[in-house]
Structure formats: C-alpha cells, structure tokens
C-alpha positions in Angstrom: 100.9 74.3 51.4 96.7 75.1 52.1 97.3 78.8 51.1 99.3 77.6 47.9 96.4 75.2 46.9 94.1 78.3 47.6 95.7 80.8 45.4 96.0 78.2 42.7 92.2 78.2 42.8 91.5 75.1 44.8 87.9 74.6 45.8 88.9 72.5 48.6 92.5 71.2 49.8 93.7 68.8 52.3 97.4 67.8 53.4 98.4 64.6 55.0 102.3 64.7 56.4 103.3 61.5 58.1 106.5 59.9 59.7 106.5 56.1 60.4 108.9 54.0 62.2 108.2 50.4 61.3 110.2 46.7 62.1 109.3 43.4 60.4 110.9 40.2 61.6 110.3 37.1 59.9 111.7 33.6 61.2 111.3 30.3 59.3 112.5 27.2 60.7 114.6 29.4 63.1 116.3 31.1 60.4 115.7 34.9 60.1 114.6 35.5 56.6 113.9 39.3 57.2 114.8 41.5 59.6 114.1 45.0 58.6 113.4 48.4 60.1 112.8 51.9 58.7 111.3 55.2 58.5 109.0 56.4 55.8 108.3 60.0 55.8 106.4 62.3 53.2 102.9 64.2 52.4 100.2 64.1 50.4 98.2 66.6 48.8 94.8 66.5 47.6 93.0 69.4 46.0 89.4 69.7 44.2 89.4 72.0 41.1 86.0 72.6 39.2 84.6 69.3 40.8 87.5 67.1 39.8 90.1 65.7 42.3 94.1 66.1 41.8 96.1 64.0 44.2 100.1 63.9 44.6 102.7 62.9 47.1 106.4 63.3 47.9 108.8 61.9 50.2 110.7 65.0 50.4 109.8 67.6 52.7 112.0 70.4 51.1 109.7 73.6 50.1 110.9 73.3 46.2 109.4 69.5 46.0 106.3 70.5 48.2 105.5 72.9 45.8 106.1 70.6 42.9 103.6 68.2 44.5 100.8 70.7 44.9 101.4 72.2 41.4 101.4 68.4 40.1 98.1 67.6 41.9 96.8 70.9 40.4 98.1 69.8 36.9 96.3 66.3 36.8 92.9 68.0 38.1 92.9 70.3 35.3 93.7 68.0 32.8 90.9 65.7 34.0 88.6 68.2 34.4 88.7 68.9 30.8 86.9 65.7 30.3 85.1 64.9 33.6 81.1 64.1 33.0 80.5 64.1 36.7 81.9 66.5 39.3 82.4 66.0 42.8 80.4 67.7 45.9 81.4 67.2 49.6 79.1 67.0 52.3 79.4 69.4 55.2 81.7 68.5 58.0 82.7 70.2 61.1 86.0 71.9 61.6 88.3 70.0 64.0 91.4 70.8 65.9 92.7 68.4 68.2 95.8 65.8 69.0 95.2 62.1 69.4 98.0 60.0 71.0 97.9 56.0 71.6 99.1 55.9 75.2 101.8 53.7 75.6 104.0 52.1 78.5 107.2 51.0 76.5 107.6 52.9 72.9 108.4 50.4 70.1 111.4 52.7 69.2 112.7 52.3 72.8 113.1 48.4 72.4 116.3 46.9 70.6 116.1 44.9 67.7 117.7 42.1 69.3 114.7 41.8 72.2 112.3 41.6 69.2 114.5 39.0 67.7 114.3 37.1 70.8 110.8 37.2 71.1 110.1 35.8 67.7 112.8 32.7 68.8 110.9 32.0 72.1 107.8 32.1 69.9 108.8 29.7 67.6 110.2 27.4 70.3 106.6 27.5 72.0 105.3 26.1 68.9 107.2 22.9 68.7 105.2 20.8 71.3 105.9 17.6 69.1 108.1 16.2 66.5 104.9 16.3 64.1 105.6 19.9 63.8 107.9 20.2 60.7 107.6 23.9 60.4 107.2 27.0 62.2 107.0 30.6 60.7 106.7 33.7 62.9 106.3 37.3 61.6 106.4 40.1 64.0 105.7 43.6 63.1 105.3 47.1 64.9 105.1 50.5 63.6 104.7 54.0 65.4 105.4 57.6 64.6 103.3 61.0 63.9 100.6 62.0 61.4 99.3 65.7 60.9 96.2 66.6 58.7 95.1 70.2 57.5 92.4 71.3 55.2 91.3 74.3 53.9 88.2 74.5 55.6 90.1 74.7 59.2 90.6 71.4 60.4 93.9 70.5 62.2 94.8 67.1 63.4 97.8 65.5 64.8 98.3 61.9 66.2 100.9 59.8 67.6 99.7 55.9 66.5 101.4 52.7 67.8 100.7 49.4 67.1 102.0 45.7 67.0 101.4 42.2 65.7 102.7 38.7 66.0 101.7 35.9 63.4 102.5 32.1 64.0 102.1 29.7 61.2 102.4 25.8 62.5 102.6 23.0 59.8 101.9 19.5 61.0 102.8 16.1 59.0 102.3 12.5 59.4 103.2 10.3 56.4 101.1 12.2 53.4 98.8 14.2 55.7 99.6 17.8 56.4 97.8 20.3 58.6 98.7 23.8 58.8 97.3 26.6 61.0 98.0 30.5 61.6 97.1 32.1 64.3 97.9 36.2 64.7 97.1 38.7 67.4 97.9 42.4 68.0 96.6 45.6 69.5 97.3 49.4 69.2 99.8 49.9 72.0 103.5 49.9 72.9 105.9 47.1 73.2 104.1 46.1 76.3 101.1 44.5 74.1 103.2 41.3 73.8 103.1 40.5 77.5 99.2 41.2 77.2 98.5 39.1 74.0 100.6 36.0 75.2 102.9 35.1 71.7 103.8 31.9 73.2 100.1 30.5 74.0 99.4 31.6 70.7 102.0 29.4 69.2 101.0 26.6 71.0 97.4 27.0 69.9 98.1 26.9 66.5 100.6 23.9 66.9 98.0 22.0 68.6 95.4 22.7 65.8 97.9 21.7 63.0 98.1 18.4 64.8 94.4 17.6 65.4 94.2 18.4 61.6 96.2 15.1 60.6 93.5 12.8 61.6 90.7 15.0 59.5 89.0 13.0 56.9 87.4 14.3 53.9 84.5 16.9 54.0 81.0 16.1 52.6 79.9 18.2 50.1 76.3 19.6 49.5 73.9 21.4 51.9 73.8 21.0 55.3 73.2 22.8 58.6 76.6 24.6 59.5 78.1 26.4 62.3 80.6 29.2 61.7 82.9 29.9 64.5 83.8 33.8 65.7 86.5 34.1 63.1 84.9 32.9 60.1 81.7 34.4 60.7 83.8 37.8 61.0 85.3 37.0 57.9 81.5 36.7 56.4 80.8 40.1 57.9 83.6 41.7 56.7 84.2 40.3 53.4 80.3 39.4 52.4 78.5 42.3 54.0 81.2 45.1 55.0 82.5 45.6 51.3 78.9 45.5 50.0 78.2 48.3 52.5 80.9 50.6 51.3 79.2 53.7 49.7 81.5 53.8 46.5 80.4 50.1 45.7 77.0 51.1 46.2 77.1 54.2 43.9 78.8 52.3 41.1 76.3 49.3 41.2 78.7 46.8 42.5 76.9 46.3 45.5 74.0 43.8 46.4 72.8 46.1 49.0 72.2 49.2 46.6 68.9 50.8 46.9 68.2 48.4 50.0 68.2 50.9 53.0 64.9 49.9 54.8 64.5 46.6 53.4 64.8 43.4 55.1 68.4 41.9 54.1 68.8 39.0 56.8 66.9 37.0 59.6 65.8 39.3 62.5 68.9 37.6 64.3 71.3 39.7 62.3 72.6 43.1 63.5 75.7 44.5 62.0 78.2 47.2 62.6 81.2 48.7 61.2 82.6 50.5 64.1 85.6 52.9 64.1 85.3 53.5 68.0 85.5 50.1 68.9 87.8 50.0 72.1 91.5 49.0 71.0 90.1 47.7 67.8 92.8 46.9 64.9 90.8 49.2 62.7 89.8 51.8 65.6 90.4 55.5 64.8 88.6 58.9 66.2 88.8 60.6 63.1 89.0 59.3 59.5 91.5 60.5 56.6 89.3 63.5 55.9 89.2 64.3 59.3 85.8 63.7 59.7 84.7 62.2 63.5 84.3 58.3 63.2 81.1 56.6 64.4 79.8 53.2 65.4 78.1 52.7 62.2 74.9 50.7 62.3 74.6 48.7 58.8 71.9 46.0 59.9 69.4 46.2 62.6 67.5 43.0 63.2 67.6 42.0 59.7 67.0 45.3 58.3 69.5 47.5 56.3 70.1 50.7 57.8 73.0 52.6 56.2 76.2 52.6 54.4 79.9 53.3 55.0 80.4 57.0 53.6 82.9 59.5 52.7 82.0 63.0 52.6 81.8 62.6 48.5 79.6 59.4 48.7 77.7 61.0 51.6 76.7 64.0 49.3 75.9 61.8 46.1 73.5 59.8 48.6 72.1 62.7 50.4 73.2 61.3 53.6 75.3 62.7 56.6 79.0 61.5 56.4 80.0 59.0 59.2 84.3 59.1 59.0 84.4 56.1 56.4 87.5 57.3 54.5 91.0 55.9 55.0 94.1 56.1 53.5 97.0 53.2 53.8 99.6 56.0 54.0 100.3 59.7 52.8 101.0 58.1 48.9 97.3 56.9 48.7 94.4 59.1 48.4 91.5 58.2 50.8 89.1 56.0 49.9 85.9 54.6 51.5 86.6 51.7 53.8 86.1 49.4 56.5 87.2 49.6 60.0 85.9 47.2 62.5 83.0 45.0 61.0 81.3 42.8 63.3 78.0 40.8 64.1 76.4 41.2 67.7 75.9 38.5 69.8 72.7 36.7 70.6 71.4 34.5 73.6 72.3 31.1 72.7 75.2 29.1 73.9 77.4 27.1 71.9 75.9 23.8 72.9 72.3 25.1 72.0 73.5 25.6 68.5 74.5 22.2 68.4 71.2 20.8 69.6 68.7 19.7 66.8 71.6 18.9 64.1 71.1 15.3 63.2 74.3 15.8 60.7 76.0 19.0 59.8 79.4 20.7 59.7 81.2 23.1 62.2 83.6 25.2 60.4 86.8 27.2 62.1 89.0 29.8 61.2 89.8 31.1 57.5 92.4 30.5 55.0 90.8 33.2 52.7 88.2 33.0 49.7 86.4 35.4 47.1 83.4 37.6 47.3 81.4 39.3 44.3 79.9 42.3 46.0 77.6 43.0 42.7 76.4 39.6 42.5 76.3 38.9 46.2 78.2 35.7 46.0 81.0 34.4 48.2 83.4 31.5 49.0 85.4 31.1 52.1 87.8 28.2 53.2 88.1 27.3 56.4 91.1 26.2 58.5 89.3 23.5 60.5 86.4 21.6 60.2 84.5 19.0 62.4 81.4 16.9 61.6 78.3 17.1 63.8 76.3 14.3 64.4 73.3 13.9 66.3 74.0 17.5 68.5 77.9 16.5 69.0 81.0 17.2 67.3 82.7 14.1 66.2 85.5 13.6 63.4 87.7 16.5 62.1 87.5 17.1 58.6 89.8 19.0 56.3 89.5 21.1 52.9 85.9 22.6 54.1 84.6 25.8 52.5 81.4 27.7 53.0 79.7 29.4 49.9 76.6 30.8 48.6 74.4 33.8 48.0 75.2 36.8 50.5 71.4 37.6 51.1 70.2 34.1 51.3 72.9 33.1 54.0 71.8 36.2 56.0 68.2 34.9 56.1 69.3 31.4 56.8 70.8 32.3 59.9 68.7 31.1 62.9 71.2 30.7 65.9 73.7 33.2 67.4 75.3 32.5 70.2 76.6 34.6 73.3 80.5 34.3 72.9 81.7 37.1 70.8 85.3 37.7 69.7 86.9 40.2 67.5 89.9 39.3 65.7 92.5 41.3 63.7 93.0 41.3 59.7 94.1 43.1 56.9 91.9 44.6 54.0 93.1 45.5 50.6 91.3 47.7 47.8 92.2 50.2 45.5 95.9 49.1 45.9 95.8 49.8 49.4 96.0 47.7 52.5 94.6 48.8 55.8 94.3 47.3 59.2 90.7 46.1 60.4 88.8 44.2 62.8 86.6 41.3 62.2 84.0 39.9 64.8 81.1 37.9 65.5 79.9 35.0 68.0 79.4 31.4 66.5 76.5 31.5 64.2 74.4 28.5 62.8 73.2 28.8 59.3 70.5 26.2 57.7 70.7 24.8 54.5 74.1 26.0 54.1 76.4 25.1 50.8 79.6 23.1 52.1 82.3 21.9 50.0 85.3 19.5 50.3 87.3 17.2 48.2 
C-alpha cells in the first residue's frame, strides 16, 4: 500500500490497519435491552499530495478494494489541491519500529457472554440497597484486538490493546423528589480488571448518593466561594482548558489561549498536564495515531501557559516540536489533535483546610455534563451533587447546582488546591469522533464562583 501511494506521487502516506473485538451489554431494570458483540476490521489510508490531505477507508482487505481506497484518497487530494489556499507541512518525526502490548491475565475474548451478563446482573442487584431505588441501569463494555501503522517514512508500529469499563446509573424516588447518580470505572487490562475496580461497590455508591439527593433543597444562585471535587475539577481541566490547548483550535483562533504561551493564565497554584504516558490512564498510549512518541505535555506551570497539544501539522505551523497529540477513533477516521489524560496536579491542603474560612459557600461534586466555548473562554457545568458550606462545615444537600464562568477568570480565582488527587475515566467527542480520555484533579477552591440553581 505504501509503495502504491509513493508510485502515485505521495509526498507522505500512512496506513492504519485494525481488528477490534468488542462487547456491549446494557441492563435496565434487570432486563437486557442490549447484548452485542462483534468484530470491526479494516484500514484507513492518508496521503499528502501537493500539500493537501486525502483520506480513505475500507472494511475490506481484498487487494482490489485496498487499491480502490488508495486511489480514492488520491482522487480527493487532487481535487482539493486545485482550490487549496494553504498547503500542509509536517514537522519532523523520528522513525519508529515497535510492538506495544497491553499485558492481560484473562483475555476479554476468553470470557463467555454468559459470565459478562452475570456480572451485569450482580452489579444491578448491588445497587438495590433501599426500596427508594426505583431504577438501575448497568452498561458493560470491553474491547480488544490488533492494530498496525505503517508510514512512508519507515515507521512500523503494531499493538494489541485491551480495555473494559462498567457504568451504573441509579435513580431514587420519594414522593415528587427524584435523585439520579452515575458512577463508572474502567482500566486498560483484561477481564481481571473487574476484580480490581469493584463493580458492586461502585453500584452501592451510586445508590447511596442517589438516596441522599432526595433530601436536597434548592441551590442559591449568585457568586460564592465554591469547592469542586476531583471529578468536577477534572471536567473543568478537560473541557475548559484541555480543548482550548488543542493546537488546531489555537491555529484557527477558536481558543482563548491563542498567543498566550509564556503569559499568566491562572493562579500560581495551577499546574496542568495532558499526559499520554500516565500509568494505566484511560487515554494512555505510548504512540499517537501518526506514530509519534507521546509525552507528558506541560500545558500550564504555576499559572503560566507553557504549550499546546500538537500533531505534526500543527507543530509545523506553530514552529514547535510535535508531542504525540494526534488521535483517531478508529481506522475509518483521520487523526486529529486530541487530549489524552488531562489533569490538575495536587497541592498541599487537606479538604478540611479548604473548608476553613468559608462562611457561606457551595460544595459541588460530580458532573452531569455541560458546555464550553473555547473561543470566548466561557463554560457551564452541572454537578451531580451539591452541599451548602456554612461556617466552614458541610451542611444541607442542594440540587440542580451548576458552576459557570470565564475560563481565565476562574483559573485566576483558584486559591486552594488539596492533596487528594484522583483520576476518572471519560470519553470526548470532537470532529465526529469519540475517544477515551482521563480527567483528574484534587479538590479545588474557587473564590467568587458563579453558582446557579433553580
């Protein structure tokens, strides 16, 4: 394939071949509404012709279909090249030849569907700790397989990834009040991971939190001192800062961090990484989808912006060194600049010390999602749980609580960082692709935060 690309006149070409075995089980109210397993395989080919990308993919590995895919990518590149105003350059990258294997004790494919379904049933049962739990949904997922990357520059990478996760949503109801909590966990490993992440304990925590929400009062709205837990602060790191540090957003002017390298963008308590090398991280990989070695990327150091997440194209445009920030969801997608494991580093305070001195504030836990505008530097996130802080103590639970504001203003207003760092798993959508990501942080305290409620 690479030789065919070169014969057709490619300045650069890469080919990704993948075979992925996956299982998805969803159990709702002890009824299996989805039990599916399958194999996805195929190839994606990317060619650079006269400074323009062409891309094609195929689920067929027959020689004739491969040839058609390559020629189709060239046809697209040539058509675009007639009208393109800008031409792509790639920053230099070293040639790599390596096989990367996720070490497993029990391969996912060796475990029967029946055993995986039984795990879902046990997890659901564990969440039914009280008659007020009226609904439990459990989603089990796993994937494993083989992958290969070859480039016209001589890189040859192969891998055997394996990962699994479980998600529990518990809903409690009492009268007109309803509380819902989602808990999830996962690892890059074989089926043995489900003995390590304790799905039954996960389910019980979700149910217990949902029941506590039934006693919640409405959240006050306004500006208060707020404490965000590890999950919500991790979402802030990912959504508000991580996306803004993706170099393609910076280049197109869609980032509030554009032209700010070397400038202060947060308080001196803020150090933030996007780290593809984080041990066991949900977004960890030793090489990106272009075959570039990944890094622990320093984005913010003690409040000062230090760099961006880069692929080879963006690195050339910005005059920087590529740092392994290109990711593709699968062979049918082209690689784009993406986060991996994005996190704030921990500080020196205990959680109790963060509470000290707050006469009236709000503690926010977990995340129900939200929205962010990286160009304007604004965000709004809804928390799963909330508690009033009164005279340095947690008091009443509150519902429908949200945190919003200006990204840079909020980073400057963080005046306390705890020493209780935690990482959580997540997924991230961009350019029509969804990839696995890690999000982490300790508890953080934000002065004058914008808090919303009903």
